[in-house]
Z-matrix of the N, CA and C atoms (Angstrom, degrees):
N
C 1 1.491
C 2 1.554 1 104.71
N 3 1.307 2 115.52 1 -50.69
C 4 1.448 3 117.54 2 -178.38
C 5 1.508 4 113.93 3 -56.24
N 6 1.365 5 113.09 4 -41.21
C 7 1.450 6 116.78 5 177.54
C 8 1.631 7 112.80 6 -58.30
N 9 1.268 8 113.42 7 -40.87
C 10 1.494 9 117.52 8 -179.17
C 11 1.526 10 107.81 9 -65.18
N 12 1.304 11 118.99 10 -38.57
C 13 1.498 12 120.20 11 177.55
C 14 1.464 13 111.40 12 -63.96
N 15 1.356 14 113.21 13 -45.20
C 16 1.566 15 117.69 14 -179.52
C 17 1.528 16 109.57 15 -57.89
N 18 1.306 17 116.57 16 -47.43
C 19 1.484 18 120.73 17 -177.16
C 20 1.584 19 111.09 18 -68.74
N 21 1.315 20 118.98 19 -31.61
C 22 1.443 21 121.67 20 172.75
C 23 1.526 22 109.24 21 -68.85
N 24 1.294 23 118.90 22 -38.06
C 25 1.491 24 123.37 23 173.78
C 26 1.499 25 113.85 24 -60.84
N 27 1.300 26 113.08 25 -47.57
C 28 1.443 27 123.55 26 177.49
C 29 1.609 28 110.84 27 -58.01
N 30 1.261 29 115.16 28 -49.69
C 31 1.528 30 120.77 29 -178.55
C 32 1.447 31 106.97 30 -62.16
N 33 1.307 32 123.85 31 -38.47
C 34 1.394 33 129.10 32 -179.91
C 35 1.431 34 115.27 33 -67.99
N 36 1.389 35 114.50 34 -33.15
C 37 1.514 36 120.38 35 -176.42
C 38 1.513 37 110.38 36 -122.52
N 39 1.279 38 119.00 37 40.79
C 40 1.483 39 118.88 38 -174.14
C 41 1.439 40 116.94 39 -54.80
N 42 1.368 41 112.61 40 -31.16
C 43 1.532 42 117.19 41 -179.14
C 44 1.490 43 112.91 42 -62.36
N 45 1.354 44 117.96 43 -20.29
C 46 1.523 45 118.71 44 177.58
C 47 1.572 46 111.41 45 -87.43
N 48 1.272 47 120.49 46 -3.15
C 49 1.409 48 128.72 47 177.76
C 50 1.493 49 109.09 48 -111.37
N 51 1.274 50 124.91 49 -24.88
C 52 1.383 51 131.29 50 176.72
C 53 1.511 52 106.71 51 -141.07
N 54 1.303 53 113.37 52 90.83
C 55 1.494 54 115.93 53 -171.82
C 56 1.498 55 114.36 54 -68.46
N 57 1.245 56 121.89 55 -12.12
C 58 1.440 57 123.00 56 177.66
C 59 1.433 58 110.52 57 -64.91
N 60 1.415 59 121.35 58 -12.33
C 61 1.462 60 124.56 59 175.17
C 62 1.571 61 110.65 60 -87.07
N 63 1.283 62 117.38 61 -9.15
C 64 1.460 63 118.62 62 -171.59
C 65 1.465 64 108.25 63 -103.13
N 66 1.499 65 119.20 64 81.64
C 67 1.286 66 126.06 65 173.89
C 68 1.517 67 115.75 66 -78.52
N 69 1.366 68 113.84 67 -24.32
C 70 1.457 69 118.60 68 -173.08
C 71 1.543 70 109.59 69 -67.76
N 72 1.304 71 117.47 70 -36.70
C 73 1.455 72 123.96 71 -175.74
C 74 1.539 73 108.53 72 -106.37
N 75 1.364 74 114.30 73 9.41
C 76 1.540 75 124.73 74 175.06
C 77 1.556 76 111.50 75 59.29
N 78 1.246 77 116.64 76 29.08
C 79 1.496 78 119.17 77 175.69
C 80 1.460 79 113.24 78 -78.83
N 81 1.325 80 120.14 79 0.22
C 82 1.407 81 127.48 80 173.34
C 83 1.475 82 110.21 81 -82.96
N 84 1.301 83 117.24 82 -8.56
C 85 1.510 84 123.80 83 -176.88
C 86 1.544 85 108.42 84 -125.31
N 87 1.412 86 118.93 85 58.65
C 88 1.359 87 121.25 86 179.89
C 89 1.497 88 109.62 87 -84.22
N 90 1.352 89 119.25 88 168.24
C 91 1.398 90 124.88 89 164.67
C 92 1.655 91 106.43 90 91.43
N 93 1.340 92 113.36 91 161.12
C 94 1.468 93 119.43 92 178.71
C 95 1.469 94 112.79 93 -50.98
N 96 1.322 95 119.84 94 -39.21
C 97 1.469 96 121.15 95 -177.27
C 98 1.512 97 112.02 96 -95.31
N 99 1.265 98 115.64 97 9.15
C 100 1.443 99 126.24 98 -178.37
C 101 1.652 100 113.09 99 49.75
N 102 1.260 101 111.35 100 38.21
C 103 1.510 102 117.70 101 -178.76
C 104 1.510 103 114.05 102 -124.38
N 105 1.408 104 114.41 103 18.33
C 106 1.399 105 119.86 104 -178.86
C 107 1.517 106 112.72 105 -114.63
N 108 1.233 107 116.37 106 163.47
C 109 1.535 108 119.82 107 175.02
C 110 1.518 109 107.33 108 -151.06
N 111 1.309 110 115.18 109 163.02
C 112 1.470 111 125.08 110 -176.80
C 113 1.611 112 107.39 111 -95.79
N 114 1.281 113 113.27 112 125.12
C 115 1.481 114 114.71 113 177.35
C 116 1.551 115 106.84 114 -125.19
N 117 1.293 116 113.16 115 119.09
C 118 1.493 117 118.34 116 175.42
C 119 1.540 118 112.23 117 -105.79
N 120 1.311 119 110.92 118 126.94
C 121 1.488 120 115.75 119 -178.79
C 122 1.609 121 111.06 120 -67.82
N 123 1.365 122 112.06 121 108.00
C 124 1.486 123 121.46 122 -172.40
C 125 1.566 124 114.03 123 -55.10
N 126 1.367 125 111.53 124 -41.24
C 127 1.505 126 119.74 125 179.79
C 128 1.555 127 109.41 126 -62.25
N 129 1.247 128 116.90 127 -48.02
C 130 1.472 129 119.51 128 -178.85
C 131 1.528 130 110.65 129 -65.42
N 132 1.281 131 114.47 130 -45.25
C 133 1.508 132 123.49 131 179.02
C 134 1.582 133 106.01 132 -56.45
N 135 1.227 134 120.79 133 -46.83
C 136 1.469 135 126.24 134 -174.06
C 137 1.503 136 106.69 135 -66.72
N 138 1.363 137 119.63 136 -45.28
C 139 1.433 138 125.54 137 177.23
C 140 1.548 139 113.21 138 -58.23
N 141 1.276 140 114.22 139 -40.66
C 142 1.461 141 120.32 140 -177.81
C 143 1.627 142 110.84 141 -67.54
N 144 1.350 143 111.07 142 -47.79
C 145 1.377 144 118.11 143 174.84
C 146 1.559 145 116.37 144 -58.60
N 147 1.287 146 115.18 145 -42.99
C 148 1.362 147 120.49 146 -178.69
C 149 1.562 148 109.06 147 -69.18
N 150 1.260 149 115.54 148 -36.44
C 151 1.525 150 120.42 149 177.98
C 152 1.522 151 110.46 150 -66.71
N 153 1.309 152 116.30 151 -42.49
C 154 1.437 153 122.69 152 177.01
C 155 1.542 154 114.55 153 -60.86
N 156 1.391 155 112.68 154 -33.79
C 157 1.468 156 119.81 155 -171.32
C 158 1.538 157 107.63 156 -91.20
N 159 1.307 158 118.75 157 -10.43
C 160 1.472 159 122.68 158 -179.26
C 161 1.506 160 109.79 159 -56.06
N 162 1.349 161 114.92 160 121.79
C 163 1.488 162 115.61 161 176.90
C 164 1.436 163 114.64 162 85.60
N 165 1.268 164 120.16 163 -6.00
C 166 1.450 165 126.06 164 -173.46
C 167 1.514 166 110.55 165 -111.31
N 168 1.293 167 120.57 166 143.04
C 169 1.474 168 125.14 167 177.01
C 170 1.490 169 107.24 168 -57.58
N 171 1.329 170 111.19 169 135.54
C 172 1.507 171 120.60 170 175.95
C 173 1.527 172 106.82 171 -80.99
N 174 1.297 173 118.71 172 101.09
C 175 1.388 174 121.55 173 175.10
C 176 1.495 175 112.15 174 -137.82
N 177 1.328 176 118.28 175 168.28
C 178 1.560 177 116.76 176 -175.68
C 179 1.538 178 109.35 177 -62.85
N 180 1.383 179 117.13 178 -38.68
C 181 1.393 180 118.81 179 -177.78
C 182 1.478 181 113.81 180 -66.64
N 183 1.401 182 118.31 181 -44.80
C 184 1.471 183 121.76 182 178.69
C 185 1.466 184 113.69 183 -65.49
N 186 1.435 185 113.74 184 -36.72
C 187 1.444 186 118.57 185 179.15
C 188 1.489 187 114.65 186 -68.83
N 189 1.358 188 113.15 187 -38.93
C 190 1.595 189 116.06 188 178.11
C 191 1.485 190 110.28 189 -66.09
N 192 1.335 191 119.38 190 -39.74
C 193 1.471 192 125.71 191 -178.88
C 194 1.551 193 104.46 192 -62.83
N 195 1.364 194 119.05 193 -44.62
C 196 1.477 195 121.53 194 -173.90
C 197 1.629 196 107.12 195 -68.42
N 198 1.304 197 111.22 196 -37.74
C 199 1.540 198 114.47 197 177.83
C 200 1.476 199 112.85 198 -58.67
N 201 1.350 200 114.17 199 -48.11
C 202 1.445 201 114.65 200 -176.90
C 203 1.602 202 109.79 201 -72.54
N 204 1.355 203 115.76 202 -36.66
C 205 1.507 204 117.00 203 179.74
C 206 1.654 205 106.89 204 -64.77
N 207 1.273 206 120.47 205 -38.43
C 208 1.534 207 119.72 206 177.37
C 209 1.627 208 108.58 207 -62.63
N 210 1.292 209 110.55 208 -50.81
C 211 1.522 210 112.22 209 177.78
C 212 1.560 211 110.68 210 -50.15
N 213 1.372 212 117.50 211 -49.31
C 214 1.449 213 118.94 212 -179.54
C 215 1.488 214 113.58 213 -61.85
N 216 1.240 215 116.31 214 -37.17
C 217 1.497 216 118.69 215 -175.07
C 218 1.640 217 103.11 216 -76.01
N 219 1.183 218 123.85 217 -37.91
C 220 1.419 219 127.17 218 -178.40
C 221 1.570 220 108.09 219 -62.48
N 222 1.367 221 114.43 220 -42.56
C 223 1.453 222 119.19 221 -175.04
C 224 1.550 223 110.68 222 -86.56
N 225 1.365 224 117.79 223 8.07
C 226 1.371 225 124.22 224 174.55
C 227 1.557 226 117.23 225 71.07
N 228 1.325 227 112.49 226 25.56
C 229 1.454 228 119.52 227 174.39
C 230 1.513 229 110.99 228 -81.65
N 231 1.329 230 114.08 229 150.87
C 232 1.544 231 118.43 230 177.04
C 233 1.505 232 109.90 231 -84.47
N 234 1.249 233 119.47 232 101.49
C 235 1.542 234 125.75 233 -178.32
C 236 1.434 235 110.61 234 -50.96
N 237 1.310 236 121.39 235 -36.55
C 238 1.459 237 126.23 236 -174.12
C 239 1.478 238 109.36 237 -68.62
N 240 1.216 239 123.38 238 -21.65
C 241 1.471 240 129.64 239 177.80
C 242 1.463 241 111.60 240 -83.09
N 243 1.314 242 116.49 241 -15.86
C 244 1.471 243 115.58 242 -177.76
C 245 1.511 244 114.87 243 -75.27
N 246 1.266 245 117.99 244 132.28
C 247 1.509 246 121.94 245 178.75
C 248 1.571 247 113.87 246 -118.91
N 249 1.267 248 113.18 247 -18.64
C 250 1.499 249 119.70 248 -178.56
C 251 1.455 250 114.81 249 -129.10
N 252 1.272 251 118.65 250 143.65
C 253 1.475 252 121.02 251 175.88
C 254 1.597 253 104.49 252 -114.02
N 255 1.299 254 113.80 253 117.24
C 256 1.474 255 120.63 254 173.22
C 257 1.574 256 106.58 255 -93.57
N 258 1.297 257 116.46 256 121.05
C 259 1.466 258 120.72 257 173.17
C 260 1.523 259 104.98 258 -118.65
N 261 1.304 260 111.88 259 123.03
C 262 1.534 261 119.79 260 -176.50
C 263 1.626 262 107.62 261 -96.68
N 264 1.243 263 115.09 262 117.18
C 265 1.522 264 122.43 263 178.69
C 266 1.473 265 104.47 264 -107.83
N 267 1.357 266 118.97 265 135.01
C 268 1.496 267 124.33 266 166.29
C 269 1.425 268 114.30 267 -83.85
N 270 1.364 269 115.84 268 -25.05
C 271 1.497 270 118.63 269 -164.89
C 272 1.559 271 106.13 270 -128.54
N 273 1.390 272 113.20 271 130.52
C 274 1.464 273 114.74 272 178.72
C 275 1.466 274 114.54 273 -66.58
N 276 1.324 275 116.37 274 -16.67
C 277 1.453 276 121.39 275 178.24
C 278 1.574 277 114.81 276 -60.40
N 279 1.415 278 116.85 277 -19.48
C 280 1.425 279 120.68 278 179.86
C 281 1.619 280 109.28 279 -88.52
N 282 1.323 281 114.22 280 -9.09
C 283 1.525 282 116.44 281 -172.84
C 284 1.456 283 115.43 282 -65.11
N 285 1.308 284 116.15 283 -45.21
C 286 1.507 285 119.69 284 176.51
C 287 1.512 286 117.76 285 -46.21
N 288 1.368 287 112.82 286 -47.97
C 289 1.533 288 114.58 287 178.80
C 290 1.432 289 112.31 288 -74.33
N 291 1.346 290 117.41 289 -34.43
C 292 1.503 291 115.24 290 -177.83
C 293 1.493 292 109.08 291 -68.26
N 294 1.332 293 117.61 292 -36.30
C 295 1.614 294 120.83 293 178.41
C 296 1.541 295 106.84 294 -65.20
N 297 1.309 296 117.91 295 -39.04
C 298 1.585 297 116.98 296 176.06
C 299 1.505 298 110.27 297 -55.34
N 300 1.360 299 115.73 298 -42.93
C 301 1.460 300 120.61 299 -177.39
C 302 1.490 301 113.39 300 -75.16
N 303 1.254 302 117.55 301 -37.00
C 304 1.441 303 123.15 302 -177.41
C 305 1.599 304 110.80 303 -132.64
N 306 1.272 305 109.40 304 79.85
C 307 1.517 306 120.53 305 -173.32
C 308 1.501 307 112.07 306 -61.90
N 309 1.322 308 119.59 307 -30.82
C 310 1.498 309 125.72 308 -172.37
C 311 1.555 310 110.31 309 -93.48
N 312 1.350 311 112.90 310 18.42
C 313 1.499 312 114.31 311 -171.83
C 314 1.526 313 109.65 312 -76.73
N 315 1.239 314 112.15 313 155.87
C 316 1.549 315 123.46 314 174.03
C 317 1.512 316 105.29 315 -109.06
N 318 1.348 317 113.63 316 134.76
C 319 1.504 318 118.85 317 177.28
C 320 1.359 319 116.20 318 -107.28
N 321 1.424 320 115.73 319 133.20
C 322 1.465 321 115.98 320 175.29
C 323 1.466 322 100.67 321 -114.11
N 324 1.340 323 117.25 322 120.53
C 325 1.396 324 123.68 323 174.82
C 326 1.517 325 112.66 324 -105.70
N 327 1.306 326 116.38 325 132.33
C 328 1.487 327 120.42 326 -175.83
C 329 1.506 328 100.15 327 -105.06
N 330 1.358 329 107.51 328 144.53
C 331 1.446 330 120.54 329 175.44
C 332 1.442 331 113.30 330 -134.90
N 333 1.356 332 120.41 331 157.19
C 334 1.451 333 120.64 332 -172.39
C 335 1.584 334 106.53 333 -117.87
N 336 1.236 335 115.71 334 162.11
C 337 1.404 336 120.49 335 165.26
C 338 1.535 337 109.17 336 -54.55
N 339 1.333 338 121.07 337 128.65
C 340 1.520 339 121.91 338 -166.92
C 341 1.568 340 106.84 339 -65.00
N 342 1.286 341 120.07 340 -29.10
C 343 1.488 342 119.90 341 -179.70
C 344 1.547 343 108.88 342 -68.09
N 345 1.267 344 118.92 343 -43.74
C 346 1.418 345 124.43 344 -177.42
C 347 1.597 346 109.98 345 -70.09
N 348 1.313 347 112.10 346 -43.91
C 349 1.429 348 116.83 347 174.21
C 350 1.518 349 116.26 348 -55.57
N 351 1.227 350 114.01 349 -47.80
C 352 1.440 351 121.78 350 -176.55
C 353 1.668 352 108.43 351 -68.19
N 354 1.364 353 115.45 352 -47.42
C 355 1.444 354 115.64 353 -179.37
C 356 1.515 355 113.78 354 -61.99
N 357 1.365 356 115.36 355 -45.82
C 358 1.411 357 123.59 356 177.82
C 359 1.550 358 110.25 357 -55.74
N 360 1.331 359 116.53 358 -49.94
C 361 1.498 360 122.26 359 -178.56
C 362 1.522 361 113.16 360 -57.03
N 363 1.264 362 112.05 361 -43.10
C 364 1.481 363 117.57 362 -174.45
C 365 1.543 364 110.14 363 -78.78
N 366 1.345 365 113.87 364 -34.64
C 367 1.459 366 116.79 365 -178.15
C 368 1.530 367 108.37 366 -69.54
N 369 1.367 368 120.45 367 -36.24
C 370 1.467 369 120.05 368 178.23
C 371 1.496 370 122.80 369 -90.67
N 372 1.336 371 111.73 370 -16.83
C 373 1.430 372 120.75 371 175.37
C 374 1.546 373 113.27 372 -135.74
N 375 1.294 374 109.11 373 78.75
C 376 1.511 375 113.99 374 -174.01
C 377 1.547 376 117.32 375 -79.28
N 378 1.339 377 114.45 376 79.82
C 379 1.510 378 115.30 377 175.36
C 380 1.579 379 108.46 378 -155.52
N 381 1.288 380 114.99 379 170.06
C 382 1.450 381 116.98 380 -172.96
C 383 1.628 382 114.19 381 -64.75
N 384 1.355 383 115.62 382 -32.27
C 385 1.344 384 121.64 383 -177.07
C 386 1.640 385 107.59 384 -67.60
N 387 1.333 386 114.19 385 -41.96
C 388 1.489 387 118.40 386 174.79
C 389 1.400 388 114.32 387 -60.64
N 390 1.292 389 117.34 388 -42.26
C 391 1.536 390 118.77 389 176.50
C 392 1.520 391 114.40 390 -55.90
N 393 1.350 392 118.91 391 -44.81
C 394 1.409 393 125.58 392 176.55
C 395 1.533 394 109.35 393 -67.29
N 396 1.274 395 121.81 394 -42.39
C 397 1.474 396 125.44 395 -173.68
C 398 1.613 397 108.20 396 -67.12
N 399 1.374 398 112.83 397 -40.25
C 400 1.477 399 113.44 398 176.36
C 401 1.478 400 117.36 399 -70.37
N 402 1.278 401 108.99 400 -35.13
C 403 1.543 402 110.38 401 178.37
C 404 1.517 403 107.87 402 -70.48
N 405 1.356 404 119.42 403 -42.03
C 406 1.445 405 118.11 404 176.49
C 407 1.503 406 111.15 405 -58.03
N 408 1.215 407 117.14 406 -47.53
C 409 1.592 408 120.88 407 -176.68
C 410 1.532 409 104.40 408 -55.81
N 411 1.350 410 120.38 409 -47.74
C 412 1.509 411 122.52 410 -178.36
C 413 1.542 412 111.72 411 -59.37
N 414 1.260 413 118.53 412 -42.76
C 415 1.453 414 123.29 413 -179.11
C 416 1.499 415 116.78 414 -75.11
N 417 1.400 416 114.06 415 -43.74
C 418 1.393 417 121.87 416 -179.52
C 419 1.555 418 113.81 417 -75.38
N 420 1.302 419 111.13 418 -43.30
C 421 1.501 420 127.25 419 178.21
C 422 1.515 421 108.52 420 35.72
N 423 1.263 422 118.83 421 -120.14
C 424 1.550 423 124.70 422 -171.00
C 425 1.571 424 107.47 423 -89.34
N 426 1.231 425 123.83 424 -7.66
C 427 1.482 426 122.99 425 179.52
C 428 1.513 427 111.54 426 -64.72
N 429 1.274 428 118.29 427 -22.27
C 430 1.427 429 120.22 428 174.42
C 431 1.538 430 115.38 429 -59.71
N 432 1.392 431 112.37 430 -26.97
C 433 1.496 432 115.61 431 -178.98
C 434 1.577 433 111.66 432 -77.79
N 435 1.277 434 118.18 433 -11.34
C 436 1.483 435 122.64 434 175.33
C 437 1.564 436 111.43 435 -48.76
N 438 1.306 437 112.64 436 -34.18
C 439 1.560 438 118.08 437 -170.76
C 440 1.515 439 111.06 438 -75.75
N 441 1.338 440 119.73 439 -11.67
C 442 1.412 441 122.72 440 -176.08
C 443 1.562 442 106.61 441 -99.68
N 444 1.323 443 115.62 442 156.96
C 445 1.366 444 123.86 443 176.64
C 446 1.514 445 118.08 444 -89.41
N 447 1.350 446 113.30 445 -2.10
C 448 1.412 447 124.00 446 178.11
C 449 1.515 448 113.77 447 -68.28
N 450 1.290 449 117.52 448 151.33
C 451 1.500 450 120.03 449 166.48
C 452 1.522 451 105.94 450 -74.26
N 453 1.360 452 110.67 451 142.13
C 454 1.556 453 117.04 452 177.76
C 455 1.517 454 107.26 453 -148.07
N 456 1.263 455 107.35 454 159.58
C 457 1.516 456 115.39 455 174.77
C 458 1.564 457 105.80 456 -141.78
N 459 1.284 458 118.78 457 161.10
C 460 1.371 459 121.33 458 175.33
C 461 1.407 460 113.45 459 -123.36
N 462 1.305 461 122.92 460 143.75
C 463 1.551 462 128.57 461 -175.86
C 464 1.501 463 106.40 462 -130.53
N 465 1.218 464 112.06 463 139.24
C 466 1.531 465 117.74 464 170.64
C 467 1.615 466 107.83 465 -75.58
N 468 1.193 467 118.16 466 130.01
C 469 1.470 468 120.54 467 175.72
C 470 1.483 469 112.14 468 -53.05
N 471 1.316 470 111.24 469 -38.63
C 472 1.543 471 113.94 470 -179.27
C 473 1.577 472 112.26 471 -65.40
N 474 1.349 473 116.67 472 -20.67
C 475 1.496 474 117.44 473 177.89
C 476 1.538 475 118.46 474 -90.92
N 477 1.408 476 113.35 475 -0.85
C 478 1.503 477 118.68 476 -167.43
C 479 1.521 478 114.73 477 -62.00
N 480 1.296 479 114.42 478 -31.15
C 481 1.502 480 117.34 479 178.01
C 482 1.461 481 118.50 480 -83.48
N 483 1.341 482 118.06 481 -4.63
C 484 1.427 483 121.32 482 -179.04
C 485 1.590 484 111.75 483 -78.39
N 486 1.269 485 109.63 484 128.37
C 487 1.557 486 116.57 485 -172.91
C 488 1.485 487 111.37 486 -58.75
N 489 1.338 488 119.70 487 -42.22
C 490 1.568 489 119.33 488 -177.16
C 491 1.498 490 109.90 489 -65.19
N 492 1.384 491 119.99 490 -33.65
C 493 1.430 492 122.76 491 177.04
C 494 1.546 493 111.18 492 -69.92
N 495 1.345 494 118.31 493 -42.65
C 496 1.489 495 120.10 494 175.90
C 497 1.431 496 112.72 495 -67.20
N 498 1.312 497 122.44 496 -28.96
C 499 1.441 498 127.30 497 179.61
C 500 1.545 499 102.69 498 -66.74
N 501 1.337 500 119.55 499 -46.14
C 502 1.500 501 122.98 500 -172.87
C 503 1.534 502 105.89 501 -68.38
N 504 1.316 503 117.71 502 -42.29
C 505 1.475 504 119.18 503 -179.90
C 506 1.523 505 111.50 504 -63.74
N 507 1.277 506 119.15 505 -41.28
C 508 1.354 507 129.11 506 174.88
C 509 1.535 508 113.98 507 -52.16
N 510 1.335 509 110.02 508 -53.06
C 511 1.434 510 118.70 509 179.09
C 512 1.629 511 115.03 510 -65.60
N 513 1.312 512 112.28 511 -38.62
C 514 1.531 513 120.47 512 175.04
C 515 1.546 514 109.64 513 -64.03
N 516 1.403 515 116.69 514 -42.39
C 517 1.473 516 115.86 515 -179.44
C 518 1.602 517 111.55 516 -77.37
N 519 1.322 518 117.11 517 -24.09
C 520 1.425 519 119.15 518 -179.59
C 521 1.505 520 113.24 519 93.61
N 522 1.369 521 112.69 520 33.42
C 523 1.550 522 113.58 521 179.37
C 524 1.655 523 102.13 522 -126.89
N 525 1.326 524 111.38 523 161.53
C 526 1.406 525 115.71 524 175.35
C 527 1.600 526 114.37 525 -75.74
N 528 1.297 527 116.08 526 140.03
C 529 1.414 528 120.30 527 179.87
C 530 1.630 529 107.77 528 -73.93
N 531 1.325 530 113.54 529 137.52
C 532 1.515 531 122.11 530 -179.87
C 533 1.464 532 107.13 531 -124.32
N 534 1.317 533 122.09 532 143.58
C 535 1.449 534 126.29 533 170.60
C 536 1.418 535 114.92 534 -53.74
N 537 1.376 536 110.87 535 -36.50
C 538 1.510 537 120.99 536 -175.84
C 539 1.596 538 108.21 537 -58.18
N 540 1.335 539 116.94 538 -20.08
C 541 1.445 540 116.10 539 -176.18
C 542 1.520 541 115.02 540 -72.19
N 543 1.347 542 114.78 541 -10.05
C 544 1.486 543 119.54 542 -179.06
C 545 1.497 544 106.74 543 -91.06
N 546 1.237 545 120.25 544 -4.90
C 547 1.470 546 119.62 545 175.57
C 548 1.473 547 113.91 546 -105.74
N 549 1.344 548 118.20 547 135.58
C 550 1.449 549 119.30 548 -176.97
C 551 1.468 550 110.90 549 -72.16
N 552 1.333 551 119.73 550 142.43
C 553 1.431 552 124.97 551 175.54
C 554 1.506 553 108.77 552 -115.60
């Protein structure tokens, strides 16, 4: 059963396993020459997730942790050195369930200059619903996080590459600052 769920997950998120499918986020153009992509062996990934889930309750929390652990193992990272799990959500509708699973979470909300946000949103999604959605996103922005008991901070996307901002984020999270944080991955 776990294997079926992993395959369903992989099919739904194939661009994370074969980045040449991810043109929207430009992950089909990785590397200095923009001619590389990330390819994860799906069979190996599935085997690792199933192994990690063996004898453990199948829950959204356990499955998410197993997914991240499997990615780390496949990429050759030392899992024992990991202290923080970063989970990127694009939609705030996912936040309620995530906080149920990880109640002590800290949230980093990114925000954009409203002019750039609006222009980009309309340019890429030219319809009436998109206009409303982007205007709402601009006005509501991080205030939506006030309803949760979690600690949160908000960072302007335009400031993300600044060393002093990254140092403050690192301290807030409880990890060491590394120069590599200034380079997009």
